[in-house]
C-alpha positions as CSV (number, residue, x, y, z in Angstrom):
1,X,144.2,-116.6,-52.3
2,X,144.0,-116.0,-56.1
3,X,141.7,-118.8,-56.4
4,X,139.2,-117.8,-53.4
5,X,139.4,-114.1,-53.8
6,X,136.8,-114.5,-56.8
7,X,134.5,-115.2,-55.1
8,X,134.7,-113.7,-52.3
9,X,134.5,-110.3,-54.2
10,X,131.1,-111.7,-55.6
11,X,130.3,-112.9,-52.5
12,X,130.3,-109.2,-51.2
13,X,129.1,-107.6,-54.5
14,X,125.6,-109.7,-54.0
15,X,125.6,-109.5,-50.2
16,X,125.3,-106.1,-51.2
17,X,123.1,-106.2,-53.4
18,X,120.3,-108.4,-51.6
19,X,120.8,-105.6,-48.7
20,X,119.5,-102.9,-51.0
21,X,117.3,-104.8,-53.1
22,X,114.4,-104.0,-52.0
23,X,115.8,-100.2,-52.8
24,X,117.1,-101.7,-56.3
25,X,113.8,-103.3,-57.1
26,X,111.8,-99.4,-57.1
27,X,114.9,-98.3,-58.6
28,X,114.5,-97.2,-62.6
29,X,117.7,-97.6,-63.5
30,X,119.7,-100.1,-61.0
31,X,123.3,-99.7,-62.9
32,X,123.2,-95.7,-62.3
33,X,121.9,-95.9,-58.4
34,X,124.0,-95.0,-55.4
35,X,123.6,-98.5,-54.6
36,X,125.4,-100.1,-57.3
37,X,128.3,-96.5,-57.2
38,X,128.7,-98.0,-53.5
39,X,129.1,-101.7,-54.3
40,X,131.8,-100.6,-57.4
41,X,133.4,-98.1,-55.3
42,X,134.3,-100.6,-52.4
43,X,135.3,-103.7,-54.9
44,X,137.4,-100.9,-56.8
45,X,138.8,-98.9,-54.0
46,X,139.2,-101.4,-51.2
47,X,139.0,-105.0,-52.0
48,X,140.9,-104.9,-55.0
49,X,144.0,-103.2,-54.1
50,X,144.2,-105.4,-50.8
51,X,144.2,-108.7,-53.3
52,X,147.1,-107.0,-55.2
53,X,148.8,-105.7,-52.5
54,X,148.4,-109.7,-50.7
55,X,149.5,-110.8,-54.7
56,X,152.3,-108.7,-54.4
57,X,154.0,-109.1,-51.3
58,X,153.2,-113.2,-50.3
59,X,152.4,-114.5,-53.9
60,X,153.9,-118.4,-53.1
61,X,151.1,-118.1,-49.8
62,X,148.3,-116.1,-52.7
63,X,149.2,-118.7,-55.1
64,X,149.4,-121.9,-53.4
65,X,153.2,-122.0,-53.9
66,X,153.2,-122.9,-57.5
67,X,154.6,-118.6,-57.9
68,X,158.3,-118.6,-56.0
69,X,157.8,-115.3,-56.6
70,X,156.5,-112.2,-57.9
71,X,158.8,-111.9,-60.9
72,X,157.4,-115.6,-61.4
73,X,154.0,-115.2,-62.0
74,X,152.6,-114.1,-65.8
75,X,151.5,-110.4,-66.1
76,X,148.6,-111.5,-67.7
77,X,147.9,-114.0,-64.8
78,X,148.0,-110.1,-62.4
79,X,145.7,-108.3,-64.6
80,X,142.9,-110.4,-64.5
81,X,143.1,-111.2,-60.9
82,X,142.6,-107.6,-59.9
83,X,140.1,-106.8,-63.1
84,X,137.6,-110.5,-61.6
85,X,138.2,-109.0,-57.8
86,X,136.1,-105.4,-59.3
87,X,133.6,-107.4,-62.2
């Protein structure tokens, strides 16, 4: 659901950061490390698109029955949802 996908994305990103924590401490530029890139790719190419697909296919279920169909949702809600799943 839209309301919990952001927290799941945070959990995935934080879990991957903890898993690579000791190696990230040794990096001079952690935001340019392989681990950071892999985490961003996972969130951007796998997690966010699956959430967006579910939002488009099942808008009522994803929004806890607030939106009757995809057209009834504000486009900024959909855009914000996609962005927050990656950031």
